[in-house]
N, C-alpha and C positions, 0 to 999 in steps of 0.2 A: 223475474230477470236479475235480480237483487242476488238471489240463491245461485242463478248461471253464472255470474260474474265473478262470485267469491271462488267457484269450483273452478273456474278458468284461471284465476289469480292462484291458487293452491298449484293446479296440474303445471302451471308457469314455472312457479317456484321450485317445485318436485324436479322438473325436468331439467331447470339450471343446476339443482344442487346434484343431481345423479351424473350430470355432464361434467361439471367440477370435479367431482371425486373421481368418475373415469379417467378423467385427464392426468389426475395427482398420480392414480395408481399407473396408469401407464408409462409415467415417468421413470418409475421403477428406482424411487430415491430409497435412501435409508429407510428400513422398515419402521424404525421408531418414529421418524420423522413424518412418514407417512399415514401410522395412527394417529399422530397428536393431531395432524391437520384434519381427519376425518372425524377425530371427536370433538374438535371445536366446531365444525360446520355442522355435527349434528346437534349438539347441545346450544350452541349459539349461531343459530343459522343465519339470521341476517348479519348481524355483528360480524359473524366468522366469514360470511362470504365476502362482505366488502374488505374485510383485513386480508384475506385471501389473495384478492384482485389487487391490493395493495402492495403487500411485501410477500407473499408467499408464492408466486411462480417461480418457475425455474426456466432461465434463460440460456441455460448452458447450449443448447441446440437450436436456441433461435438467436440469429447473431443482430447483435446491436452494434457492434464493432466488428469488423473481420480483418484481421492483418493479413491473411491470405489473399481476400479479395482485392485489397490495395494493390499490393504485390503483381497480382494477375491483370491490373490494368496498366501499369506501365512500369519496365524494369528501372531501376535505379542503380546507378555507379557506387554500390557498397562497397566498403573496403574487402579484402579477401578474407573469408573464415579461415581460422587456424585449426579448427578442429582436427583435423585428418594429419594434424604435425605435432600431435600431443607428444609429450616426453615423458615416458614411462620411468627415467631414470630420475625424474624429481616428481612426479607425481605417482601416488598409489593408486592400484587398480581401482578401488572403490572410488577415488575422487576422480578418477577418468570416467568411470561409469556415471557419476554425477552430470559430469560435462554433457557426457552424450545423451544422459535422461532430458535435461534442460534444452537440449537442440531438437529432441525428438517431440518434447510435449508442447514446446513452443517458439519453435524456430529460433530459438536463441544462439544465434550465431556468437563464435567464440573469437575475441579479437587479442591481439598480443600487442607485447611491446607498449605498454601504455604510462602516462605518468598519472599518479594519484596524489591527492591531497587531500588532507583531513581536516574538518573545522567542528568543533565542538562548542560554539559558543556563538550568539548573536553577532557580537561585535566584528570577529573574526570573518563570518559565514557572510555577511552584508556587505562588508568591505571588499571581500573576494566578488561578489558578485556586482556590485558596482561598477569595480574596477573594469572587470570583463566587458561590462554593457558599455562603459564609457569608451571602451576601445573596439568596439564593434563598426565595420566598414558596410558590409552587406547586410545582413539579418540577424534579427535576434527574436527568436522563438522561447515563449516563457508562458509555464502552467502551474498554477497551484492550486489546491484546495481551497485553501482560505487567504483571500486578501483582503484585511480589515480596512477600515477608512481611517488610519491614526497617522501617525508622524513618520514611522519608516514606510508603510504602504504608500503615503502620499509622495514620498522623497523617490520611491520607485516610479511610481506614475509620473512625477516631472521629468526624470532622467529620459522612461520611454519616449515622453511627447517631444525631447530635445533631439533625440535621436531620430525619431520619424521625421522632425523638421529638416534634419540635416540628410534626408534621402536614404537613410536606413530602412528597410522591410522590417517592420514589427509588426509580429502576432502573437497575440495573448488569449489564452483559455484558461476560464475560470469556472470552478463549479457553482453552479447556481445556487443552492442551497448552503455550502460551505462559506460562500463568499456574498450572502443574503443582505449583510450590512452596506454593500458597495451602492451609493446612490446616483443618481441618474446622472447628476451633477460630474462626480468620479468619473463616471463610464464617457459620458458625452464630450467632456474634456480631452479624452483618449481619442476617440473616433474622429473629433473635429481637427486634432492634431496629423490624422492619418495612420495613428493604429488601428491594426484590423483586431477586432476584440468579439469574443465570442463566448457565450455561457455553453456550459455543457448540462443537457438536458433540464433546459428551464421549465417551469410548473405551467401546464395549460389545462384548461377544462376541456381535455379529452380522454377517453378511457385508453386509447393508445398512450398517451403522455402520462397521465394519472399513475397508472399502475406500476411505473418504472420509476416514482421518488425515491424508492428505497434504495437505486443503485447511483452511487455515487462515484464520479472520479477523484480519487484520492491520492493521485500521483503528484509529485512534485519534480518537474524539468526545465532547465533553462538550457540552451543552445547558443552559442554566437559564433556566427561565421563558419559553422560547422565545424569548427576546430576545438573548442571549448563546450564542454558540458557539465551540468551541477545536477546532482539529484541526492535525495536523501529523506528525511522525516519533518523538516523545517517548513514552518508557512509564512507569509508575510505579512507580521505583525509586532507590535511594540513589545510585547510580551517576554521576545527571545533577548532584548536588549535591557528594556526598564523593569521586566516583571509585573506581575499581579498580586492577587491576593495569596496565591499559590509560592510567590517569591520569582526569582528569574528562572525561565524555563531552559533546559539542559536538552539539547539535540545533537545529533551526527548527520553532517552534511558533507558529501565529497564534490572534489572538482577532477575533471578527467581530460586528459589532453591524449591525444593519439585516436587509433582507429576505432576504439569503443564508442568516440563520440557518434560514430555513424549510426548505433544503435540506440541512441537517445533520438537521433534525429529521427529516423525510420518512425519510432514510436510517435514524436509529436506528429508527422505527417499523416497516421493514421488516426491520430483523435482529431487531427485538422479537419479530414476530409467527412469524417462524421458530423462534426458541429456545423460545417459548411458545403458539403458535398463538393468540396473543391480539391483537386490534387495539387500540391505542389511539386512542382518539376523543374529541373535545371541540375548541372552537373555541379554550379556553385553551391550546392547544399551538402555536396558529399565530396570535398576537395580532398587530395592525396594526403593521406595522414603521414606525419613525422613519427619515427620510432624513438621509444623512451626507454622504459625499465623492461626486464624481461618478466612479464608476467603475462597472465592470461584473464580476459574481463568478458562475462555473459551478462547484457542488458535484458532482464527476465521480465515479462509483463503476464497478466492475468487479469480475468475479469469473470462477471456472471454468465458471460455468453461464449470463454474460450473453451477449447476442445476438451481441455483438460485442467484442473485444480494445479497449473503449474509451480507456483510458487510454493504451495503446500508441500507438493511433490518434492520439490528441490530442497525446502527446510528439512522436512523427515528425511531425506536421503543423505544430507550434509551431517545431521545429528548422528543417524546410526554408522555414519562412516568415522565417527571418531574413536580414537583408541587413547588420547591423552585427556582432551579437557574440550569444554564447551563452555562459553560465557556469553550469557545474553543480555542484552538492555531491552525492555520493552514496557512502556505507559498502561498497557491494559494486557492483563493475562488472563484470556479467557478461552483456551486452547481447544481447537477440535480434538476430537477423540485421537486420530492419527499423531497430531503433533504431542499430547499429551503423552502416547505410549511412547514415542521415540525418547523422548527425556525420559521419562521412567525408566527405560530398558536402558539407556545409557549409563545412567545413576548407578541402577542395580548391577551393571555389569563391570563396575569400577572407574567408568569414567569421571571426572572433575566435572562435575556440572553445577554452574554457578549461575543464578538469576537476580538479576537487579530490576525492582519495581519501584516506582514512587511511594512515599509514605503516604499520599494524598494524593489524588488525581482530579480533573475538570469535572467529575462526574462521580456523587456519592454512589449511584446505582451500579456503576463500573466497578468502582471500589470493593462494593458487599459483593459482587459476582466475582471479582478476581478472588477474593477472601475464602470462596467455597472451593476454590481449585488447588489451595495450598496446602491442606493437609495431605493428600497423596502424593503430591510433588515430594514435600519433606520426606515423608514415610519411605520414598524411595530411596534417599539419600542426598537429594539436589539441596545445595546450598543457597537459601532466599536471604535476599538483603531488601530492605526499603530505603531508599533513597532521600536525604533529609535537607540538602541543601538547593531547596526549591523544587520546581517539577520537571522530572525527568521523562522527556519525551522522545528520547531516542528509540530509535528500531535497527539496532546494530547487533551483530551475532558474529564471533570468531572462534573457528577451529581448530585445534592442531598445527598451530601456527603455520598455517597454510591457506584455509578458506576464511574469506570475510565475505558477510552480506549484510549491504546497507542498501535503504531504501525507506518505503513510505508503509511498509505492511507491518500490521500490529500482531501479536499472537492471538488473534480472536478470528471467530467464524464471520465475521462481518468483513475483514480484511481478506479471507480466502474464499469466500462464498457472495458478497454481496457488493463490493467494492471493485473499480477498477483499479490496480495497483502497480508498482515496478519496483525492481531491486537490482542492482547491481551485486553478482557474485565474483567475487576477484580472487585470483588464484596466485598466491606469490608470499615468500616470508616477510617481506619489507612492509606490506601494509597489514598484515596478520599481528606482526610485531608491535606496531602501533598502536591497533586497535585494542591488543592485548594488555599493553602499556597504561592507555586511557582507561580501561575497564579497572584494572587495579589501583588506580588513581581515585576513580570515581568511588571503590570501596571504603576509603577513607572518610567520606560523608555519607557513609551506610550504617544501619544498624540491622544486625543479624536476626533472623526469627528462628528460634528454636522450636524444636517438635513439641517439646515439654509445656512451653507456654502457649503454644498453639491449640494444642488439644484442650487445653485448660478454659478455653473460651464457653462463656454461657451457652445453654442449650438455646434459650431465646436469640442469642446474635447468631448461631449456628442457623437456626430457622429463617431468620431475614435475610441471611447471605444466601441459603438453599433457594428461596422465593426469587432473588434477583438474578440468579444462576437460569432461572428458566426463562429469563428476558434477554439474555446473553446474545443470541443471535442479530437482536434489534440495537444492542449497544453500541 
């Protein structure tokens, strides 16, 4: 009897293993990744199977959040898209192609005539956020990856409670793992005051939930009355004002007024439907926008279940469109093959490509992995700088005095494949010139890495970095 039971267990295990490998192969992934997972499953069967179920599944064809399905439920009075009116006199053909790409791969409408303000430190960012929230009359929609339980976060909490008591409809989404430190007392004080609070993918002891814990909502979005919107890389935490062991955190956040706020509003409605299964409806959420500056803005989102890796497509296309320069901020630099190739080809073709990364990040493992990518980057002619005035957490890029990209996306596989992210693609001289100016100012606090010093690192150090690189998809 014992022998029969053992045989049944082995047969069940083999059936499960073969089923997983069959599904893996049918997903038609990158062959190297598929082979890697097959080897893990064969040589570390039990651990490998658990690890695959936890973080290895491809959800791009299995919708967790579907923007198209939300749009089909109920039409919304969005501002009219201006993609059909693209001005070939001010935009080069390859820039127009970028706009069309993002519309086709993620339904990112192009909204014209917006007002853009850029913030680069915690004080000015939170001042602007709090001012906008205090002025809310109808609704506040707020979503961050991290709400820390600290001074600035509690100030935000108290303000949201105050507005809810005034009758303003306040909805808040927080990422369950990113905001893991939030206490029941913190959350209950919000809900007791009438704030509608929902976590994104909270942990549950269910296989349908447990195998999605690696997929996080990394977006940072605030919308006030459908008229003012914010997005960027900042989270709600003291470190942006008071610093921590890494120093004060340097980030980039933007305030948008005009039609593009409708793009942020749609994105929040999509995420709210996912966490609550309740559709936000009403014309008051999409008021008629005012017209401001001569520009075009696309709010581009993507995640592990979107039809295309839209943000990676967009950034690659923006890089390959460059003829003069590409200036990049990124706190973590572990690029996909596509991003690395686009950066290297631009530099090799004579484009002035500059990259600022922090001298030290909040993860030693990420620092080691980042280091493994720098040698080839430097060899291609990219100028790489390490920021030394605190921790650079900014995710901002500017190309050719015209294309600006600001949002939540890091240049790593997690952001392009595993996280739900959002970036604003802004097309105008005014915003690009400001971001370029800020980038050049940041260079004053940087140390440039030379190819000679970098290649002189010890073999032991290079081996540590290469090992860390193997885990870059998980960092």
